[in-house]
C-alpha positions as MATLAB code, in Angstrom:
seq = 'MHASRKRYESKYKPWLEHQGKAILGEGRAKLLIQIRDLASIREAAEKLSIPYRTAWEHIRKIEDALGAPVVKTYRGGAQGGGGAGLTEEGARLVREYERYERYLEGVSADKEFWEALYMKISARNRLKGVVKGIEKGEVAASVRIEIATPTVITALITRDAVDDLELKIGDEVEAVIKATEVMISTE';
ca = [
     -20.379    0.859  -13.260;
     -23.893    1.933  -12.413;
     -24.088    4.672   -9.787;
     -26.747    2.754   -7.869;
     -24.421   -0.243   -7.338;
     -21.879    1.558   -5.139;
     -23.754    2.067   -1.904;
     -20.822    2.225    0.482;
     -17.599    4.163    0.800;
     -14.214    2.523    1.034;
     -12.378    3.060    4.346;
      -9.223    1.575    5.724;
      -7.140    1.600    8.898;
      -3.494    0.957    8.142;
      -1.191   -0.443   10.772;
       2.212   -2.042   10.799;
       3.096   -5.236   12.599;
       6.394   -6.680   13.745;
       6.622  -10.414   14.418;
       2.839  -10.668   14.667;
       2.439   -7.707   17.040;
       0.651   -4.524   15.969;
       3.119   -1.696   16.559;
       1.891    1.307   14.638;
      -1.586    2.456   13.687;
      -2.926    5.902   12.871;
      -2.736    7.306   16.435;
       0.799    6.140   17.185;
       1.948    7.187   13.713;
       0.573   10.699   14.286;
       2.420   10.825   17.612;
       5.759    9.881   16.028;
       5.190   12.316   13.157;
       4.489   15.146   15.603;
       7.592   14.273   17.651;
       9.596   14.355   14.426;
       8.100   17.685   13.340;
       7.991   19.462   16.730;
      11.113   17.933   18.332;
       9.187   17.570   21.598;
       7.121   14.789   23.159;
       5.223   17.277   25.338;
       4.323   19.533   22.382;
       3.362   16.505   20.284;
       1.059   15.266   23.057;
      -0.515   18.728   23.433;
      -1.078   19.051   19.692;
      -2.774   15.638   19.601;
      -4.762   16.380   22.799;
      -3.427   13.366   24.660;
      -1.802   13.305   28.091;
       2.002   13.412   28.156;
       2.012   10.149   30.121;
      -0.130    8.464   27.444;
       2.313    9.622   24.766;
       5.140    7.929   26.670;
       3.050    4.758   27.077;
       2.546    4.605   23.306;
       6.269    5.114   22.716;
       7.154    2.350   25.185;
       4.661   -0.063   23.566;
       6.178    0.575   20.123;
       9.718    0.139   21.453;
       8.815   -3.021   23.402;
       7.225   -4.578   20.308;
      10.200   -3.640   18.100;
      12.894   -4.305   20.654;
      14.548   -1.029   19.631;
      14.220    2.652   20.590;
      12.180    4.860   18.237;
      12.493    8.153   20.159;
      15.606    9.824   21.558;
      15.441   12.598   24.141;
      17.792   15.459   24.967;
      18.019   16.876   28.482;
      17.729   20.595   28.928;
      19.489   22.761   31.466;
      18.235   25.640   33.606;
      17.437   27.619   30.455;
      15.662   24.726   28.779;
      16.976   23.314   25.545;
      15.657   19.777   25.978;
      13.768   18.002   23.263;
      13.138   14.788   21.429;
      13.508   13.302   17.997;
      13.159   10.012   16.204;
      15.916    7.457   16.134;
      16.931    6.010   12.778;
      14.551    3.096   13.466;
      11.738    5.505   14.395;
      12.257    7.510   11.201;
      12.280    4.286    9.146;
       9.051    3.168   10.820;
       7.317    6.485   10.049;
       8.521    6.402    6.409;
       7.169    2.856    6.006;
       3.823    3.824    7.538;
       3.519    6.931    5.337;
       4.417    4.915    2.212;
       1.813    2.271    3.079;
      -0.805    4.937    3.811;
      -0.144    6.664    0.434;
      -0.541    3.325   -1.317;
      -3.863    2.624    0.393;
      -5.094    6.154   -0.371;
      -4.239    5.566   -4.028;
      -6.148    2.288   -4.172;
      -9.094    3.825   -2.350;
      -9.244    6.727   -4.835;
      -8.770    4.524   -7.943;
     -12.127    4.543   -9.731;
     -11.073    1.784  -12.138;
     -10.156   -0.515   -9.236;
     -13.638   -0.148   -7.771;
     -15.251   -0.596  -11.192;
     -13.309   -3.839  -11.621;
     -14.714   -5.122   -8.315;
     -18.249   -4.591   -9.603;
     -17.561   -5.630  -13.209;
     -19.718   -8.488  -14.413;
     -17.760  -10.777  -16.672;
     -19.730  -12.674  -19.283;
     -18.618  -15.749  -21.223;
     -17.942  -13.651  -24.326;
     -15.357  -11.356  -22.728;
     -13.275  -14.043  -20.977;
     -10.939  -16.116  -23.076;
      -8.607  -18.861  -21.828;
      -5.339  -19.291  -23.675;
      -1.594  -19.922  -23.606;
       1.114  -17.236  -23.672;
       2.971  -17.515  -26.989;
       5.201  -14.445  -26.801;
       6.259  -11.572  -24.543;
       7.972   -8.400  -25.746;
       9.059   -6.026  -22.963;
       9.611   -2.343  -23.707;
      10.789    0.418  -21.365;
       7.368    0.736  -19.670;
       4.911   -1.606  -21.395;
       4.979   -5.219  -22.515;
       3.127   -6.933  -25.351;
       1.813  -10.404  -24.454;
       0.595  -12.688  -27.297;
      -1.972  -15.274  -26.211;
      -3.244  -18.208  -28.279;
      -6.855  -18.895  -27.330;
      -8.722  -22.195  -27.703;
     -10.468  -21.328  -30.986;
      -7.019  -21.170  -32.558;
      -6.762  -17.406  -32.517;
      -3.956  -15.362  -31.044;
      -4.721  -12.044  -29.351;
      -2.231   -9.496  -28.064;
      -2.540   -7.612  -24.767;
      -0.552   -4.457  -24.072;
       0.179   -4.371  -20.329;
       2.889   -2.816  -18.142;
       6.245   -4.484  -17.567;
       5.419   -4.513  -13.861;
       2.230   -6.483  -14.569;
       4.228   -9.090  -16.516;
       6.641   -9.392  -13.605;
       3.899   -9.387  -10.935;
       2.004  -12.148  -12.776;
       5.323  -13.988  -13.295;
       4.316  -14.646  -16.916;
       6.358  -17.134  -18.917;
       5.964  -18.547  -22.413;
       3.609  -21.545  -22.156;
       1.657  -20.291  -19.104;
      -2.093  -20.862  -19.225;
      -3.855  -17.524  -18.709;
      -7.244  -15.919  -19.115;
      -7.718  -12.790  -21.228;
     -10.414  -10.516  -19.802;
     -11.562   -8.074  -22.463;
     -12.853   -4.744  -21.138;
     -13.825   -2.047  -23.617;
     -10.674   -1.391  -25.680;
      -8.309   -3.103  -23.224;
      -7.279   -6.718  -22.827;
      -6.333   -7.588  -19.233;
      -4.575  -10.809  -18.176;
      -5.148  -12.974  -15.096;
      -3.375  -16.181  -14.109;
      -6.213  -17.567  -12.011;
];
């Protein structure tokens, strides 16, 4: 990829939806994470510089959208002792958000992914063919492809890629040759 081609930076805003309703974006996720870590809605709100009432409004909106509680509170006595924590559903929601965010961070940081977006594909490095054999190992899989000029080429790809592409013997595919690699697409 030429340095002059990439003029913009990749950014993303992850959020989770439930039945078509947005329930958790960055701000609400940070709130739940702080409640989990600090065991207090008030302290979480202070740390995030939002009013306590606003914190509760966010919690109620999440719970209304989910139809389940995400935060549990504990009453304190004269000496204090109150606090808050996440319910099982709240903890599951935070884990899902964090997993999704890590995935997006990985894609955003993947130089090869961005190179592939800018890659020009010429007629000489794209070959249509038919899958003639698949050998799956522990991690990688070898896919033999017969191309139209009666030649068979072999691509070494991951097992996950074979499964994600749902490759089967007889499928028509396209081999995209990049440097020393042969990639496979089903489109």
